[in-house]
N, C-alpha and C positions, 0 to 999 in steps of 0.2 A: 524508940526505934526498935528495940529488941522485942517489944510487945507486938509490933506490927507484923513481924516475920511469921509467927505461928498463925496469925489471922490470915495472912496472905496465902500461906501453904494450905490452910483449911479451905479457903475460898477456891483455890485452883483445884484441889481434890474434889470438892463438891461439884464444881462445874464440869470436871472431867467425868464424873459419875453420870451426868445427864446427857453426855454426848451420844450421838448416834453411832451405832456400830453395825457392821454387816450382819444381816440375819443369817441363821443357820440354813444349810441347804434344804433340810426337811421343810422348814417354814417357807422358804422361797418357792419350793415345789408346790406346796399346798396353795399358796396365794396365786401362783401362775395357773394352776388347775381351776381354781375358783374364777379367776379373771376370764379365762377362756370359756368356761361353761356359761358364765353369766352374759357373755357376748355372743353365744352361739358359734364359737370357734372350736376347732378340735386340734389344731396344730400350732407349733411355736418354733421360731427360728432361734437356735442357740449354738454358739461355738464353744462355750465353756464345757470341757469334757465331763467334769464332775456333775454339774447341774443337768447336762444333757442325759447322763446315765440315770439320774434320779427321776427326771421327767419321763423317760421311756419306761422306767420301772413302774411309774404311777399310771401308765397307759396313755400318755400324751404323745402324739405324733410329733417328731422333731425333724425339721428339714429347713433348707435355706429360703424357700419361697413364701413363707407365711407372713401375714401382715403384722402379727405380734412377734416381737423379737427381744432377746436378752442382749443388753449392752455390757460386755465384759471389760471394756476399757473406754477411756474417754475418746480416743481416736475412732474406735468402733461405733460409739454412740453418734459421733458426728457423721460417719459414713452412712449409718442406718437412717439418720434424720434426712440426709440428702435423698434417700429412697422413699421418703414419706411413710416410714414404718411407725407403729406404736411401740416405743422402746421402754422396756422395764429394766431398771438398773439397781445396783446394790448400794448406791451412795447418793446423797442429796446434791453433792457438787456437780454430778453429771447431768442433773436436770437443767442446769444453765447451758450445757453443751448440746442439748436437744432431747434429753430423756423426757419421757412422759409420766412415768410412775416409778417412784423409788420405794423399795421395800427395805426398811431399816429396823433395827431394834433399839428401843429407847426405854431405859429403866427396866430392862429385862422383858419388855413386852413388844410385840410387833406393831409397827406403825407404817401406814401408807401415806406417801406425799404425792400429790398430783400436780403437774405443771399444766395449767389450763391452756395456755397458748400453744404449747407443743402438742397437746392432745388434739386441739382443733386443727392444727396444721397437718396432723397425721390422717385426718379424715375419719377417725374412729369416734363413735358415740358410745360412751360407756353406759352400762346399766346403772340404774338409780342406786342399787345396793352398793356398788363400788364407789360411786360419786359421793354418797353420804358418809362413808366411813373414812375416806381419804382427806387429809388436810390439804387445802388448796394453796398453791403458790402462783 
């Protein structure tokens, strides 16, 4: 039994190292800018003050009426889904609540996850470039 404890601790640590974490603001900003450009969009809806400032700094128009939107919380994701928006969010769990694209960091690298059904429901057709690099859910 004593030998199993170090093995269990090592396993939990190893699994924790592979977990998804929130991507840094700079990375989220770059991905949002690429997403918009690849879909012929110039603006983004965002209520998160820190991300909004970074997006504006990067030359992205930020306002409430754009089709592409940032989900800052699970209730906000649900509200945006009811408006048929394409929702970008910082966690995989919120894809189940209506998010379309999650930007996360895995093993120190950025990764996109695309919820296909929510994307279809939003009415947005993504560029092939985004569709190819995102993992589908």
